[in-house]
PLY file of the C-alpha trace (Angstrom):
ply
format ascii 1.0
element vertex 282
property float x
property float y
property float z
element edge 281
property int vertex1
property int vertex2
end_header
16.36 -120.10 91.08
19.67 -121.53 92.22
20.94 -124.38 90.09
22.27 -126.31 93.11
19.43 -127.84 95.09
20.42 -129.01 98.56
18.92 -129.38 102.01
20.38 -126.14 103.35
19.12 -123.94 100.52
15.85 -125.81 99.95
14.99 -128.23 102.77
12.19 -130.65 101.95
8.95 -129.27 103.40
5.95 -131.31 104.48
2.65 -129.51 105.02
0.47 -131.80 107.12
-2.86 -130.45 106.01
-2.81 -128.83 102.58
-5.62 -126.31 103.08
-5.83 -122.63 102.16
-3.13 -121.34 104.52
-0.71 -124.12 103.60
-1.29 -123.46 99.91
-0.78 -119.73 100.41
2.66 -120.42 101.89
3.47 -122.97 99.19
2.47 -120.54 96.47
4.56 -117.74 97.96
7.61 -119.97 98.21
7.23 -121.31 94.68
6.80 -117.76 93.33
10.16 -116.94 94.92
11.86 -119.89 93.22
11.44 -122.70 95.75
11.53 -126.06 93.90
7.98 -127.45 94.06
9.30 -131.01 93.97
10.78 -130.38 97.43
7.36 -129.63 98.92
4.92 -132.25 100.18
1.26 -131.70 101.01
-0.93 -134.22 102.80
-4.64 -134.66 103.37
-7.37 -137.25 103.59
-9.08 -136.57 100.24
-7.04 -137.82 97.29
-9.04 -135.87 94.71
-8.36 -132.60 96.56
-4.69 -133.50 96.86
-4.58 -134.20 93.12
-5.94 -130.71 92.50
-3.26 -129.22 94.78
-0.57 -131.19 92.95
-1.85 -130.08 89.56
-1.94 -126.43 90.67
1.46 -126.19 92.35
3.49 -129.13 91.05
4.23 -130.40 94.55
4.26 -133.98 95.82
1.15 -135.15 97.65
0.19 -138.07 99.84
-2.57 -139.29 102.12
0.18 -140.84 104.28
1.38 -138.30 106.85
4.18 -140.55 108.06
5.64 -140.86 104.58
5.72 -137.10 104.09
7.29 -136.47 107.51
9.99 -139.06 106.89
10.96 -137.24 103.70
11.10 -133.75 105.23
13.54 -131.55 107.13
10.74 -129.08 107.97
7.23 -130.20 108.95
4.39 -127.67 109.03
1.39 -128.71 111.11
-1.50 -126.86 109.48
-4.64 -128.56 110.76
-7.40 -127.21 113.00
-6.43 -126.82 116.68
-9.01 -129.42 117.73
-7.26 -132.01 115.51
-3.73 -131.24 116.66
-3.35 -133.59 119.62
-4.41 -136.70 117.72
-2.25 -135.71 114.74
0.84 -134.96 116.84
0.57 -138.21 118.77
0.26 -140.15 115.50
3.46 -138.52 114.23
5.49 -138.79 117.44
7.49 -141.92 116.58
8.38 -140.67 113.10
9.32 -137.19 114.37
11.54 -138.71 117.06
13.33 -140.76 114.43
13.81 -138.06 111.77
14.16 -134.96 114.05
12.72 -132.33 111.67
11.98 -128.72 112.52
8.27 -128.68 113.40
6.26 -125.50 112.73
2.74 -125.14 114.12
0.33 -122.58 112.70
-2.48 -123.48 115.14
-3.83 -120.92 117.59
-4.23 -121.97 121.20
-1.83 -124.92 121.22
1.20 -124.35 123.47
4.71 -125.43 122.61
4.80 -127.57 125.76
1.68 -129.49 124.69
3.02 -130.03 121.18
6.40 -131.20 122.45
4.74 -133.63 124.85
2.46 -135.05 122.16
5.41 -135.37 119.76
7.50 -137.32 122.25
9.66 -134.58 123.78
12.75 -132.53 122.83
11.47 -131.39 119.44
12.76 -128.30 117.59
9.49 -126.38 117.48
8.36 -123.01 116.16
4.89 -121.65 116.91
3.68 -119.10 114.44
0.49 -117.16 113.90
-0.06 -116.15 110.27
-3.19 -114.32 109.20
-5.58 -114.61 106.28
-4.00 -111.82 104.16
-1.23 -114.39 103.68
-3.56 -115.73 100.98
-2.72 -112.61 98.93
0.95 -112.42 100.00
0.23 -109.56 102.45
0.37 -111.57 105.64
1.78 -110.65 109.04
3.11 -113.49 111.18
4.56 -113.68 114.67
6.98 -116.52 115.45
8.30 -118.08 118.68
11.07 -120.70 118.82
11.68 -123.14 121.65
15.26 -123.74 122.91
15.78 -126.74 120.62
15.56 -124.60 117.47
18.94 -123.80 115.89
19.84 -120.56 114.14
19.62 -122.32 110.78
16.16 -123.62 111.66
15.09 -120.11 112.70
16.21 -118.92 109.27
14.19 -121.69 107.62
11.04 -120.82 109.59
11.41 -117.13 108.81
11.93 -117.87 105.10
8.75 -119.93 105.10
6.49 -117.24 106.58
8.21 -114.31 104.85
7.11 -115.87 101.55
3.60 -114.55 102.24
4.29 -111.27 104.03
6.29 -110.17 107.06
7.54 -112.57 109.75
8.56 -111.14 113.13
10.02 -113.01 116.11
8.75 -112.66 119.68
10.95 -113.60 122.63
8.37 -115.30 124.84
5.60 -117.68 123.94
3.08 -115.64 125.94
3.45 -112.90 123.32
1.95 -115.19 120.66
-1.43 -114.43 122.26
-0.74 -110.73 121.72
0.20 -111.48 118.10
-3.13 -113.28 117.70
-4.94 -110.24 119.11
-3.12 -107.78 116.82
-2.54 -109.50 113.49
-3.97 -113.03 113.70
-7.49 -111.82 114.35
-6.86 -108.25 113.19
-8.18 -108.62 109.63
-11.66 -109.22 111.06
-11.53 -105.88 112.88
-10.76 -104.02 109.65
-13.42 -105.96 107.75
-15.92 -104.97 110.43
-14.98 -101.30 110.09
-15.29 -101.62 106.31
-18.77 -103.10 106.73
-19.80 -100.16 108.90
-18.34 -97.55 106.54
-20.01 -99.13 103.51
-23.38 -99.17 105.28
-22.95 -95.57 106.46
-22.08 -94.48 102.91
-25.23 -96.15 101.63
-27.28 -94.46 104.34
-25.99 -91.11 103.08
-27.13 -91.87 99.53
-24.26 -93.65 97.81
-24.93 -96.85 95.91
-23.57 -99.98 97.58
-21.08 -100.45 94.74
-19.71 -96.91 94.98
-19.61 -96.97 98.78
-17.79 -100.32 98.72
-15.18 -99.23 96.19
-14.51 -95.97 98.00
-14.20 -97.74 101.35
-11.87 -100.49 100.17
-9.62 -98.15 98.20
-9.43 -95.81 101.19
-8.40 -98.70 103.45
-5.72 -99.75 100.96
-4.44 -96.21 100.56
-4.32 -95.55 104.31
-2.36 -98.76 104.92
0.10 -97.94 102.14
0.58 -94.42 103.48
1.22 -95.73 106.99
3.74 -98.29 105.74
5.58 -95.73 103.62
5.59 -92.99 106.25
8.35 -92.22 108.76
5.84 -90.98 111.35
3.37 -92.76 113.63
-0.24 -93.38 112.51
-1.37 -90.93 115.22
0.54 -88.14 113.46
-0.87 -89.14 110.08
-4.35 -88.90 111.60
-3.62 -85.45 112.99
-2.43 -84.27 109.58
-5.79 -85.23 108.03
-7.74 -83.39 110.74
-7.98 -79.71 109.85
-9.16 -77.57 112.81
-12.97 -77.39 112.82
-12.97 -79.49 109.66
-15.02 -82.48 108.58
-12.54 -85.20 109.57
-12.08 -83.69 113.01
-15.81 -84.01 113.65
-15.76 -87.72 112.77
-12.69 -88.38 114.93
-14.26 -86.55 117.87
-17.29 -88.85 117.65
-15.02 -91.91 117.68
-13.23 -90.56 120.75
-16.48 -89.70 122.53
-17.72 -93.22 121.82
-14.67 -94.72 123.51
-13.16 -96.31 120.41
-9.64 -96.72 121.85
-10.90 -98.33 125.05
-13.24 -100.62 123.10
-10.41 -101.77 120.81
-8.21 -102.52 123.83
-11.05 -104.44 125.50
-11.78 -106.46 122.35
-8.13 -107.35 121.78
-7.80 -108.30 125.45
-10.73 -110.70 125.06
-9.05 -112.17 121.98
-5.76 -112.79 123.81
-7.62 -114.21 126.83
-9.38 -116.70 124.57
-6.04 -117.78 123.12
-4.73 -118.49 126.63
-7.93 -120.35 127.55
-7.69 -122.51 124.42
-4.14 -123.50 125.39
-5.52 -124.88 128.66
-8.56 -126.53 127.08
-6.73 -128.13 124.15
-3.50 -128.90 126.01
-5.02 -131.29 128.52
-4.30 -134.95 127.78
0 1
1 2
2 3
3 4
4 5
5 6
6 7
7 8
8 9
9 10
10 11
11 12
12 13
13 14
14 15
15 16
16 17
17 18
18 19
19 20
20 21
21 22
22 23
23 24
24 25
25 26
26 27
27 28
28 29
29 30
30 31
31 32
32 33
33 34
34 35
35 36
36 37
37 38
38 39
39 40
40 41
41 42
42 43
43 44
44 45
45 46
46 47
47 48
48 49
49 50
50 51
51 52
52 53
53 54
54 55
55 56
56 57
57 58
58 59
59 60
60 61
61 62
62 63
63 64
64 65
65 66
66 67
67 68
68 69
69 70
70 71
71 72
72 73
73 74
74 75
75 76
76 77
77 78
78 79
79 80
80 81
81 82
82 83
83 84
84 85
85 86
86 87
87 88
88 89
89 90
90 91
91 92
92 93
93 94
94 95
95 96
96 97
97 98
98 99
99 100
100 101
101 102
102 103
103 104
104 105
105 106
106 107
107 108
108 109
109 110
110 111
111 112
112 113
113 114
114 115
115 116
116 117
117 118
118 119
119 120
120 121
121 122
122 123
123 124
124 125
125 126
126 127
127 128
128 129
129 130
130 131
131 132
132 133
133 134
134 135
135 136
136 137
137 138
138 139
139 140
140 141
141 142
142 143
143 144
144 145
145 146
146 147
147 148
148 149
149 150
150 151
151 152
152 153
153 154
154 155
155 156
156 157
157 158
158 159
159 160
160 161
161 162
162 163
163 164
164 165
165 166
166 167
167 168
168 169
169 170
170 171
171 172
172 173
173 174
174 175
175 176
176 177
177 178
178 179
179 180
180 181
181 182
182 183
183 184
184 185
185 186
186 187
187 188
188 189
189 190
190 191
191 192
192 193
193 194
194 195
195 196
196 197
197 198
198 199
199 200
200 201
201 202
202 203
203 204
204 205
205 206
206 207
207 208
208 209
209 210
210 211
211 212
212 213
213 214
214 215
215 216
216 217
217 218
218 219
219 220
220 221
221 222
222 223
223 224
224 225
225 226
226 227
227 228
228 229
229 230
230 231
231 232
232 233
233 234
234 235
235 236
236 237
237 238
238 239
239 240
240 241
241 242
242 243
243 244
244 245
245 246
246 247
247 248
248 249
249 250
250 251
251 252
252 253
253 254
254 255
255 256
256 257
257 258
258 259
259 260
260 261
261 262
262 263
263 264
264 265
265 266
266 267
267 268
268 269
269 270
270 271
271 272
272 273
273 274
274 275
275 276
276 277
277 278
278 279
279 280
280 281
């Protein structure tokens, strides 16, 4: 850790809502040397906040206004349905202190958040995913025009603490991020479920089928990350002509797997856009 602690190197962070995702980001930052005393977490249950403080060494409060006043970066990490009421309650304080505001809520547009927060707010929308809880997250970020280069760096540092953080140029692409990585873990879990069940059906014990499936998923992801070729080429390399893998892949193709994935991800993105309309109305 650096010996000099200042706002530029370590801005004071306030997580409004100190749930699992917020704690994942806190933990990643602290593991990288971020001073825990420069992190605030808020919530409504003091006993839960005490447990968060004891685990991470951060400052905690049930007073959102107090935490926001102390911070240069405010992370709104509550459920989308709670966001409007929360943002409106913070508007006066945000207008006075002018922090960078980061939202991790799906389906809440930057325009709605800015309006609820009183207007002209430096705002970053981001979509982390649940593997952030094990420091293997993938996040997409979008910045509105009020966000400075330094604030972009701060937002990227925050999300990169739990995985990769990639910028998109238009807010509409956040819905695509949700479809690919935000919701993506569920797709892989569903495939794992199916593979485990199929292994059992062929005679493996559930324990053996589970371990083989999960290790295979981990190995395939590591190979794809380490490789200099596309996943499609890696797939082709596993498929020997007239071999066992080729037969499985042919069945996936005949069943319309690619089209089904595209349709499912389209439905996911459509729901994100619909939520923005539903939750953005005053």
